[in-house]
PDB file of N, CA, C, O and CB in Angstrom:
ATOM      1  N   MET A   1      96.475  86.765  93.751  1.00  0.00           N
ATOM      2  CA  MET A   1      97.080  87.697  92.825  1.00  0.00           C
ATOM      3  C   MET A   1      97.496  86.969  91.558  1.00  0.00           C
ATOM      4  O   MET A   1      97.848  85.790  91.587  1.00  0.00           O
ATOM      5  CB  MET A   1      98.280  88.399  93.466  1.00  0.00           C
ATOM      6  N   LYS A   2      97.450  87.678  90.467  1.00  0.00           N
ATOM      7  CA  LYS A   2      97.893  87.133  89.202  1.00  0.00           C
ATOM      8  C   LYS A   2      99.412  87.214  89.114  1.00  0.00           C
ATOM      9  O   LYS A   2     100.052  87.984  89.831  1.00  0.00           O
ATOM     10  CB  LYS A   2      97.234  87.877  88.027  1.00  0.00           C
ATOM     11  N   LYS A   3      99.974  86.409  88.223  1.00  0.00           N
ATOM     12  CA  LYS A   3     101.431  86.398  88.051  1.00  0.00           C
ATOM     13  C   LYS A   3     101.975  87.780  87.727  1.00  0.00           C
ATOM     14  O   LYS A   3     103.007  88.186  88.263  1.00  0.00           O
ATOM     15  CB  LYS A   3     101.823  85.424  86.952  1.00  0.00           C
ATOM     16  N   GLN A   4     101.292  88.495  86.860  1.00  0.00           N
ATOM     17  CA  GLN A   4     101.745  89.830  86.471  1.00  0.00           C
ATOM     18  C   GLN A   4     101.740  90.792  87.668  1.00  0.00           C
ATOM     19  O   GLN A   4     102.667  91.585  87.832  1.00  0.00           O
ATOM     20  CB  GLN A   4     100.857  90.384  85.344  1.00  0.00           C
ATOM     21  N   GLU A   5     100.712  90.721  88.489  1.00  0.00           N
ATOM     22  CA  GLU A   5     100.630  91.584  89.669  1.00  0.00           C
ATOM     23  C   GLU A   5     101.740  91.263  90.659  1.00  0.00           C
ATOM     24  O   GLU A   5     102.339  92.164  91.246  1.00  0.00           O
ATOM     25  CB  GLU A   5      99.264  91.438  90.348  1.00  0.00           C
ATOM     26  N   ILE A   6     102.011  89.975  90.840  1.00  0.00           N
ATOM     27  CA  ILE A   6     103.078  89.558  91.744  1.00  0.00           C
ATOM     28  C   ILE A   6     104.412  90.073  91.232  1.00  0.00           C
ATOM     29  O   ILE A   6     105.217  90.592  92.005  1.00  0.00           O
ATOM     30  CB  ILE A   6     103.109  88.022  91.888  1.00  0.00           C
ATOM     31  N   GLN A   7     104.650  89.933  89.930  1.00  0.00           N
ATOM     32  CA  GLN A   7     105.905  90.395  89.350  1.00  0.00           C
ATOM     33  C   GLN A   7     106.057  91.909  89.491  1.00  0.00           C
ATOM     34  O   GLN A   7     107.153  92.400  89.762  1.00  0.00           O
ATOM     35  CB  GLN A   7     105.985  89.993  87.878  1.00  0.00           C
ATOM     36  N   GLN A   8     104.969  92.644  89.310  1.00  0.00           N
ATOM     37  CA  GLN A   8     105.018  94.096  89.477  1.00  0.00           C
ATOM     38  C   GLN A   8     105.382  94.467  90.913  1.00  0.00           C
ATOM     39  O   GLN A   8     106.168  95.386  91.144  1.00  0.00           O
ATOM     40  CB  GLN A   8     103.670  94.726  89.093  1.00  0.00           C
ATOM     41  N   GLU A   9     104.811  93.753  91.866  1.00  0.00           N
ATOM     42  CA  GLU A   9     105.117  94.019  93.265  1.00  0.00           C
ATOM     43  C   GLU A   9     106.581  93.690  93.571  1.00  0.00           C
ATOM     44  O   GLU A   9     107.244  94.418  94.309  1.00  0.00           O
ATOM     45  CB  GLU A   9     104.182  93.209  94.180  1.00  0.00           C
ATOM     46  N   ILE A  10     107.076  92.597  93.006  1.00  0.00           N
ATOM     47  CA  ILE A  10     108.492  92.234  93.180  1.00  0.00           C
ATOM     48  C   ILE A  10     109.381  93.339  92.619  1.00  0.00           C
ATOM     49  O   ILE A  10     110.346  93.755  93.262  1.00  0.00           O
ATOM     50  CB  ILE A  10     108.809  90.876  92.481  1.00  0.00           C
ATOM     51  N   ASP A  11     109.054  93.811  91.423  1.00  0.00           N
ATOM     52  CA  ASP A  11     109.844  94.875  90.799  1.00  0.00           C
ATOM     53  C   ASP A  11     109.848  96.145  91.645  1.00  0.00           C
ATOM     54  O   ASP A  11     110.882  96.798  91.789  1.00  0.00           O
ATOM     55  CB  ASP A  11     109.304  95.184  89.404  1.00  0.00           C
ATOM     56  N   GLN A  12     108.690  96.492  92.204  1.00  0.00           N
ATOM     57  CA  GLN A  12     108.606  97.683  93.058  1.00  0.00           C
ATOM     58  C   GLN A  12     109.450  97.515  94.321  1.00  0.00           C
ATOM     59  O   GLN A  12     110.152  98.441  94.725  1.00  0.00           O
ATOM     60  CB  GLN A  12     107.143  97.970  93.437  1.00  0.00           C
ATOM     61  N   LEU A  13     109.384  96.341  94.942  1.00  0.00           N
ATOM     62  CA  LEU A  13     110.172  96.088  96.149  1.00  0.00           C
ATOM     63  C   LEU A  13     111.662  96.138  95.842  1.00  0.00           C
ATOM     64  O   LEU A  13     112.447  96.622  96.658  1.00  0.00           O
ATOM     65  CB  LEU A  13     109.805  94.728  96.757  1.00  0.00           C
ATOM     66  N   LYS A  14     112.058  95.645  94.679  1.00  0.00           N
ATOM     67  CA  LYS A  14     113.468  95.697  94.293  1.00  0.00           C
ATOM     68  C   LYS A  14     113.944  97.151  94.174  1.00  0.00           C
ATOM     69  O   LYS A  14     115.038  97.492  94.621  1.00  0.00           O
ATOM     70  CB  LYS A  14     113.688  94.951  92.959  1.00  0.00           C
ATOM     71  N   MET A  15     113.109  97.997  93.567  1.00  0.00           N
ATOM     72  CA  MET A  15     113.474  99.409  93.437  1.00  0.00           C
ATOM     73  C   MET A  15     113.572 100.069  94.811  1.00  0.00           C
ATOM     74  O   MET A  15     114.494 100.843  95.067  1.00  0.00           O
ATOM     75  CB  MET A  15     112.449 100.152  92.561  1.00  0.00           C
ATOM     76  N   ASP A  16     112.619  99.762  95.693  1.00  0.00           N
ATOM     77  CA  ASP A  16     112.662 100.291  97.053  1.00  0.00           C
ATOM     78  C   ASP A  16     113.928  99.815  97.770  1.00  0.00           C
ATOM     79  O   ASP A  16     114.587 100.590  98.463  1.00  0.00           O
ATOM     80  CB  ASP A  16     111.404  99.865  97.840  1.00  0.00           C
ATOM     81  N   TYR A  17     114.255  98.545  97.599  1.00  0.00           N
ATOM     82  CA  TYR A  17     115.429  97.962  98.255  1.00  0.00           C
ATOM     83  C   TYR A  17     116.696  98.693  97.805  1.00  0.00           C
ATOM     84  O   TYR A  17     117.533  99.056  98.631  1.00  0.00           O
ATOM     85  CB  TYR A  17     115.538  96.443  97.939  1.00  0.00           C
ATOM     86  N   ILE A  18     116.829  98.904  96.513  1.00  0.00           N
ATOM     87  CA  ILE A  18     118.008  99.590  95.970  1.00  0.00           C
ATOM     88  C   ILE A  18     118.106 101.011  96.514  1.00  0.00           C
ATOM     89  O   ILE A  18     119.188 101.463  96.887  1.00  0.00           O
ATOM     90  CB  ILE A  18     117.958  99.616  94.431  1.00  0.00           C
ATOM     91  N   ARG A  19     116.975 101.713  96.559  1.00  0.00           N
ATOM     92  CA  ARG A  19     116.961 103.088  97.074  1.00  0.00           C
ATOM     93  C   ARG A  19     117.364 103.126  98.546  1.00  0.00           C
ATOM     94  O   ARG A  19     118.183 103.950  98.953  1.00  0.00           O
ATOM     95  CB  ARG A  19     115.568 103.715  96.893  1.00  0.00           C
ATOM     96  N   ILE A  20     116.785 102.235  99.332  1.00  0.00           N
ATOM     97  CA  ILE A  20     117.078 102.210 100.765  1.00  0.00           C
ATOM     98  C   ILE A  20     118.527 101.793 101.014  1.00  0.00           C
ATOM     99  O   ILE A  20     119.177 102.307 101.924  1.00  0.00           O
ATOM    100  CB  ILE A  20     116.116 101.254 101.494  1.00  0.00           C
ATOM    101  N   GLN A  21     119.029 100.861 100.204  1.00  0.00           N
ATOM    102  CA  GLN A  21     120.427 100.442 100.346  1.00  0.00           C
ATOM    103  C   GLN A  21     121.360 101.626 100.100  1.00  0.00           C
ATOM    104  O   GLN A  21     122.355 101.793 100.806  1.00  0.00           O
ATOM    105  CB  GLN A  21     120.754  99.286  99.366  1.00  0.00           C
ATOM    106  N   GLY A  22     121.041 102.441  99.107  1.00  0.00           N
ATOM    107  CA  GLY A  22     121.831 103.639  98.836  1.00  0.00           C
ATOM    108  C   GLY A  22     121.778 104.618  99.996  1.00  0.00           C
ATOM    109  O   GLY A  22     122.797 105.190 100.381  1.00  0.00           O
ATOM    110  N   ASP A  23     120.589 104.809 100.551  1.00  0.00           N
ATOM    111  CA  ASP A  23     120.438 105.690 101.710  1.00  0.00           C
ATOM    112  C   ASP A  23     121.251 105.163 102.889  1.00  0.00           C
ATOM    113  O   ASP A  23     121.908 105.928 103.595  1.00  0.00           O
ATOM    114  CB  ASP A  23     118.952 105.823 102.102  1.00  0.00           C
ATOM    115  N   LEU A  24     121.198 103.855 103.090  1.00  0.00           N
ATOM    116  CA  LEU A  24     121.936 103.228 104.194  1.00  0.00           C
ATOM    117  C   LEU A  24     123.437 103.441 104.018  1.00  0.00           C
ATOM    118  O   LEU A  24     124.138 103.771 104.974  1.00  0.00           O
ATOM    119  CB  LEU A  24     121.617 101.714 104.277  1.00  0.00           C
ATOM    120  N   ASP A  25     123.924 103.251 102.800  1.00  0.00           N
ATOM    121  CA  ASP A  25     125.355 103.432 102.528  1.00  0.00           C
ATOM    122  C   ASP A  25     125.797 104.863 102.830  1.00  0.00           C
ATOM    123  O   ASP A  25     126.851 105.081 103.427  1.00  0.00           O
ATOM    124  CB  ASP A  25     125.671 103.083 101.062  1.00  0.00           C
ATOM    125  N   LYS A  26     124.982 105.838 102.414  1.00  0.00           N
ATOM    126  CA  LYS A  26     125.315 107.245 102.667  1.00  0.00           C
ATOM    127  C   LYS A  26     125.316 107.542 104.163  1.00  0.00           C
ATOM    128  O   LYS A  26     126.223 108.200 104.674  1.00  0.00           O
ATOM    129  CB  LYS A  26     124.321 108.174 101.944  1.00  0.00           C
ATOM    130  N   LEU A  27     124.300 107.055 104.856  1.00  0.00           N
ATOM    131  CA  LEU A  27     124.186 107.295 106.288  1.00  0.00           C
ATOM    132  C   LEU A  27     125.337 106.645 107.039  1.00  0.00           C
ATOM    133  O   LEU A  27     125.910 107.234 107.956  1.00  0.00           O
ATOM    134  CB  LEU A  27     122.851 106.770 106.814  1.00  0.00           C
ATOM    135  N   GLU A  28     125.667 105.422 106.637  1.00  0.00           N
ATOM    136  CA  GLU A  28     126.758 104.702 107.288  1.00  0.00           C
ATOM    137  C   GLU A  28     128.092 105.400 107.055  1.00  0.00           C
ATOM    138  O   GLU A  28     128.928 105.452 107.958  1.00  0.00           O
ATOM    139  CB  GLU A  28     126.825 103.261 106.780  1.00  0.00           C
ATOM    140  N   ALA A  29     128.301 105.936 105.860  1.00  0.00           N
ATOM    141  CA  ALA A  29     129.540 106.638 105.541  1.00  0.00           C
ATOM    142  C   ALA A  29     129.701 107.898 106.388  1.00  0.00           C
ATOM    143  O   ALA A  29     130.820 108.338 106.653  1.00  0.00           O
ATOM    144  CB  ALA A  29     129.577 106.997 104.058  1.00  0.00           C
ATOM    145  N   ASN A  30     128.580 108.473 106.808  1.00  0.00           N
ATOM    146  CA  ASN A  30     128.612 109.685 107.623  1.00  0.00           C
ATOM    147  C   ASN A  30     128.495 109.394 109.111  1.00  0.00           C
ATOM    148  O   ASN A  30     128.358 110.312 109.920  1.00  0.00           O
ATOM    149  CB  ASN A  30     127.505 110.614 107.203  1.00  0.00           C
ATOM    150  N   GLY A  31     128.550 108.117 109.471  1.00  0.00           N
ATOM    151  CA  GLY A  31     128.524 107.748 110.877  1.00  0.00           C
ATOM    152  C   GLY A  31     127.153 107.780 111.513  1.00  0.00           C
ATOM    153  O   GLY A  31     127.037 107.871 112.735  1.00  0.00           O
ATOM    154  N   GLY A  32     126.111 107.705 110.700  1.00  0.00           N
ATOM    155  CA  GLY A  32     124.750 107.758 111.222  1.00  0.00           C
ATOM    156  C   GLY A  32     124.269 106.408 111.722  1.00  0.00           C
ATOM    157  O   GLY A  32     124.911 105.380 111.506  1.00  0.00           O
ATOM    158  N   ASN A  33     123.135 106.428 112.388  1.00  0.00           N
ATOM    159  CA  ASN A  33     122.517 105.223 112.909  1.00  0.00           C
ATOM    160  C   ASN A  33     121.738 104.537 111.783  1.00  0.00           C
ATOM    161  O   ASN A  33     120.801 105.116 111.234  1.00  0.00           O
ATOM    162  CB  ASN A  33     121.587 105.551 114.113  1.00  0.00           C
ATOM    163  N   VAL A  34     122.119 103.325 111.447  1.00  0.00           N
ATOM    164  CA  VAL A  34     121.526 102.625 110.316  1.00  0.00           C
ATOM    165  C   VAL A  34     120.583 101.501 110.734  1.00  0.00           C
ATOM    166  O   VAL A  34     120.108 100.750 109.882  1.00  0.00           O
ATOM    167  CB  VAL A  34     122.611 102.068 109.444  1.00  0.00           C
ATOM    168  N   THR A  35     120.308 101.376 112.012  1.00  0.00           N
ATOM    169  CA  THR A  35     119.512 100.266 112.526  1.00  0.00           C
ATOM    170  C   THR A  35     118.133 100.183 111.873  1.00  0.00           C
ATOM    171  O   THR A  35     117.715  99.103 111.454  1.00  0.00           O
ATOM    172  CB  THR A  35     119.358 100.396 114.025  1.00  0.00           C
ATOM    173  N   MET A  36     117.433 101.292 111.781  1.00  0.00           N
ATOM    174  CA  MET A  36     116.083 101.271 111.203  1.00  0.00           C
ATOM    175  C   MET A  36     116.111 100.871 109.728  1.00  0.00           C
ATOM    176  O   MET A  36     115.263 100.106 109.270  1.00  0.00           O
ATOM    177  CB  MET A  36     115.417 102.645 111.357  1.00  0.00           C
ATOM    178  N   LEU A  37     117.092 101.395 108.987  1.00  0.00           N
ATOM    179  CA  LEU A  37     117.183 101.044 107.577  1.00  0.00           C
ATOM    180  C   LEU A  37     117.536  99.568 107.393  1.00  0.00           C
ATOM    181  O   LEU A  37     117.046  98.923 106.466  1.00  0.00           O
ATOM    182  CB  LEU A  37     118.219 101.922 106.881  1.00  0.00           C
ATOM    183  N   GLU A  38     118.377  99.039 108.267  1.00  0.00           N
ATOM    184  CA  GLU A  38     118.715  97.620 108.200  1.00  0.00           C
ATOM    185  C   GLU A  38     117.477  96.759 108.451  1.00  0.00           C
ATOM    186  O   GLU A  38     117.281  95.736 107.796  1.00  0.00           O
ATOM    187  CB  GLU A  38     119.817  97.280 109.220  1.00  0.00           C
ATOM    188  N   LYS A  39     116.648  97.179 109.400  1.00  0.00           N
ATOM    189  CA  LYS A  39     115.402  96.449 109.677  1.00  0.00           C
ATOM    190  C   LYS A  39     114.463  96.518 108.484  1.00  0.00           C
ATOM    191  O   LYS A  39     113.802  95.536 108.147  1.00  0.00           O
ATOM    192  CB  LYS A  39     114.706  97.013 110.930  1.00  0.00           C
ATOM    193  N   THR A  40     114.407  97.671 107.855  1.00  0.00           N
ATOM    194  CA  THR A  40     113.556  97.830 106.676  1.00  0.00           C
ATOM    195  C   THR A  40     114.030  96.926 105.546  1.00  0.00           C
ATOM    196  O   THR A  40     113.217  96.286 104.879  1.00  0.00           O
ATOM    197  CB  THR A  40     113.543  99.295 106.213  1.00  0.00           C
ATOM    198  N   LEU A  41     115.343  96.868 105.328  1.00  0.00           N
ATOM    199  CA  LEU A  41     115.883  95.993 104.291  1.00  0.00           C
ATOM    200  C   LEU A  41     115.567  94.534 104.589  1.00  0.00           C
ATOM    201  O   LEU A  41     115.226  93.768 103.687  1.00  0.00           O
ATOM    202  CB  LEU A  41     117.394  96.187 104.162  1.00  0.00           C
ATOM    203  N   SER A  42     115.679  94.162 105.832  1.00  0.00           N
ATOM    204  CA  SER A  42     115.373  92.788 106.232  1.00  0.00           C
ATOM    205  C   SER A  42     113.905  92.454 105.954  1.00  0.00           C
ATOM    206  O   SER A  42     113.587  91.367 105.472  1.00  0.00           O
ATOM    207  CB  SER A  42     115.693  92.579 107.725  1.00  0.00           C
ATOM    208  N   ARG A  43     113.024  93.396 106.264  1.00  0.00           N
ATOM    209  CA  ARG A  43     111.593  93.193 106.009  1.00  0.00           C
ATOM    210  C   ARG A  43     111.328  93.062 104.511  1.00  0.00           C
ATOM    211  O   ARG A  43     110.539  92.218 104.086  1.00  0.00           O
ATOM    212  CB  ARG A  43     110.765  94.358 106.595  1.00  0.00           C
ATOM    213  N   LEU A  44     111.989  93.895 103.720  1.00  0.00           N
ATOM    214  CA  LEU A  44     111.819  93.820 102.269  1.00  0.00           C
ATOM    215  C   LEU A  44     112.314  92.484 101.723  1.00  0.00           C
ATOM    216  O   LEU A  44     111.705  91.913 100.818  1.00  0.00           O
ATOM    217  CB  LEU A  44     112.561  94.972 101.585  1.00  0.00           C
ATOM    218  N   GLU A  45     113.416  91.990 102.273  1.00  0.00           N
ATOM    219  CA  GLU A  45     113.938  90.691 101.846  1.00  0.00           C
ATOM    220  C   GLU A  45     112.919  89.590 102.113  1.00  0.00           C
ATOM    221  O   GLU A  45     112.710  88.715 101.273  1.00  0.00           O
ATOM    222  CB  GLU A  45     115.261  90.376 102.566  1.00  0.00           C
ATOM    223  N   GLU A  46     112.289  89.636 103.279  1.00  0.00           N
ATOM    224  CA  GLU A  46     111.279  88.633 103.623  1.00  0.00           C
ATOM    225  C   GLU A  46     110.071  88.732 102.690  1.00  0.00           C
ATOM    226  O   GLU A  46     109.521  87.713 102.272  1.00  0.00           O
ATOM    227  CB  GLU A  46     110.834  88.802 105.087  1.00  0.00           C
ATOM    228  N   GLU A  47     109.664  89.946 102.369  1.00  0.00           N
ATOM    229  CA  GLU A  47     108.541  90.129 101.454  1.00  0.00           C
ATOM    230  C   GLU A  47     108.878  89.597 100.065  1.00  0.00           C
ATOM    231  O   GLU A  47     108.040  88.976  99.411  1.00  0.00           O
ATOM    232  CB  GLU A  47     108.152  91.608 101.373  1.00  0.00           C
ATOM    233  N   LEU A  48     110.119  89.846  99.616  1.00  0.00           N
ATOM    234  CA  LEU A  48     110.538  89.342  98.314  1.00  0.00           C
ATOM    235  C   LEU A  48     110.526  87.819  98.275  1.00  0.00           C
ATOM    236  O   LEU A  48     110.094  87.222  97.289  1.00  0.00           O
ATOM    237  CB  LEU A  48     111.926  89.862  97.971  1.00  0.00           C
ATOM    238  N   ILE A  49     110.994  87.199  99.333  1.00  0.00           N
ATOM    239  CA  ILE A  49     110.986  85.733  99.411  1.00  0.00           C
ATOM    240  C   ILE A  49     109.553  85.220  99.288  1.00  0.00           C
ATOM    241  O   ILE A  49     109.276  84.289  98.532  1.00  0.00           O
ATOM    242  CB  ILE A  49     111.628  85.243 100.744  1.00  0.00           C
ATOM    243  N   SER A  50     108.659  85.836 100.034  1.00  0.00           N
ATOM    244  CA  SER A  50     107.264  85.421 100.013  1.00  0.00           C
ATOM    245  C   SER A  50     106.646  85.593  98.622  1.00  0.00           C
ATOM    246  O   SER A  50     105.942  84.707  98.136  1.00  0.00           O
ATOM    247  CB  SER A  50     106.468  86.215 101.043  1.00  0.00           C
ATOM    248  N   LEU A  51     106.912  86.732  97.992  1.00  0.00           N
ATOM    249  CA  LEU A  51     106.350  86.984  96.669  1.00  0.00           C
ATOM    250  C   LEU A  51     106.934  86.040  95.626  1.00  0.00           C
ATOM    251  O   LEU A  51     106.218  85.600  94.727  1.00  0.00           O
ATOM    252  CB  LEU A  51     106.595  88.429  96.258  1.00  0.00           C
ATOM    253  N   ARG A  52     108.205  85.726  95.729  1.00  0.00           N
ATOM    254  CA  ARG A  52     108.806  84.784  94.779  1.00  0.00           C
ATOM    255  C   ARG A  52     108.190  83.397  94.932  1.00  0.00           C
ATOM    256  O   ARG A  52     107.991  82.690  93.943  1.00  0.00           O
ATOM    257  CB  ARG A  52     110.333  84.710  94.982  1.00  0.00           C
ATOM    258  N   ARG A  53     107.894  83.016  96.141  1.00  0.00           N
ATOM    259  CA  ARG A  53     107.205  81.738  96.365  1.00  0.00           C
ATOM    260  C   ARG A  53     105.814  81.758  95.746  1.00  0.00           C
ATOM    261  O   ARG A  53     105.386  80.785  95.125  1.00  0.00           O
ATOM    262  CB  ARG A  53     107.107  81.431  97.872  1.00  0.00           C
ATOM    263  N   GLN A  54     105.117  82.867  95.918  1.00  0.00           N
ATOM    264  CA  GLN A  54     103.785  82.999  95.320  1.00  0.00           C
ATOM    265  C   GLN A  54     103.872  82.933  93.803  1.00  0.00           C
ATOM    266  O   GLN A  54     103.022  82.323  93.154  1.00  0.00           O
ATOM    267  CB  GLN A  54     103.122  84.318  95.756  1.00  0.00           C
ATOM    268  N   LEU A  55     104.897  83.560  93.238  1.00  0.00           N
ATOM    269  CA  LEU A  55     105.081  83.563  91.794  1.00  0.00           C
ATOM    270  C   LEU A  55     105.357  82.146  91.285  1.00  0.00           C
ATOM    271  O   LEU A  55     104.820  81.726  90.259  1.00  0.00           O
ATOM    272  CB  LEU A  55     106.230  84.508  91.401  1.00  0.00           C
ATOM    273  N   GLU A  56     106.193  81.426  92.011  1.00  0.00           N
ATOM    274  CA  GLU A  56     106.475  80.036  91.635  1.00  0.00           C
ATOM    275  C   GLU A  56     105.203  79.196  91.685  1.00  0.00           C
ATOM    276  O   GLU A  56     104.951  78.394  90.786  1.00  0.00           O
ATOM    277  CB  GLU A  56     107.546  79.429  92.563  1.00  0.00           C
ATOM    278  N   ALA A  57     104.415  79.376  92.716  1.00  0.00           N
ATOM    279  CA  ALA A  57     103.176  78.613  92.870  1.00  0.00           C
ATOM    280  C   ALA A  57     102.183  78.957  91.756  1.00  0.00           C
ATOM    281  O   ALA A  57     101.454  78.090  91.275  1.00  0.00           O
ATOM    282  CB  ALA A  57     102.544  78.887  94.251  1.00  0.00           C
ATOM    283  N   ALA A  58     102.162  80.213  91.359  1.00  0.00           N
ATOM    284  CA  ALA A  58     101.245  80.650  90.291  1.00  0.00           C
ATOM    285  C   ALA A  58     101.691  80.114  88.940  1.00  0.00           C
ATOM    286  O   ALA A  58     100.870  79.955  88.036  1.00  0.00           O
ATOM    287  CB  ALA A  58     101.161  82.187  90.242  1.00  0.00           C
ATOM    288  N   SER A  59     102.980  79.833  88.790  1.00  0.00           N
ATOM    289  CA  SER A  59     103.514  79.336  87.525  1.00  0.00           C
ATOM    290  C   SER A  59     103.230  77.860  87.321  1.00  0.00           C
ATOM    291  O   SER A  59     103.265  77.360  86.197  1.00  0.00           O
ATOM    292  CB  SER A  59     105.000  79.578  87.460  1.00  0.00           C
ATOM    293  N   GLU A  60     102.949  77.170  88.410  1.00  0.00           N
ATOM    294  CA  GLU A  60     102.746  75.716  88.306  1.00  0.00           C
ATOM    295  C   GLU A  60     101.374  75.361  87.816  1.00  0.00           C
ATOM    296  O   GLU A  60     101.054  74.180  87.677  1.00  0.00           O
ATOM    297  CB  GLU A  60     102.980  75.057  89.632  1.00  0.00           C
TER     298      GLU A  60
END
């Protein structure tokens, strides 16, 4: 992937993360089960780490 494509994917994941975090906060405030959303956030964090590493490697 090119640097620009990697950055676009990072930006999209960040937007997804923010949206899901908001959903999680609302669900948690209402006493709902947040386990699946927490797992999704964890997966997104791992993807972001991987993409940032790819971006660093592409910059070198």
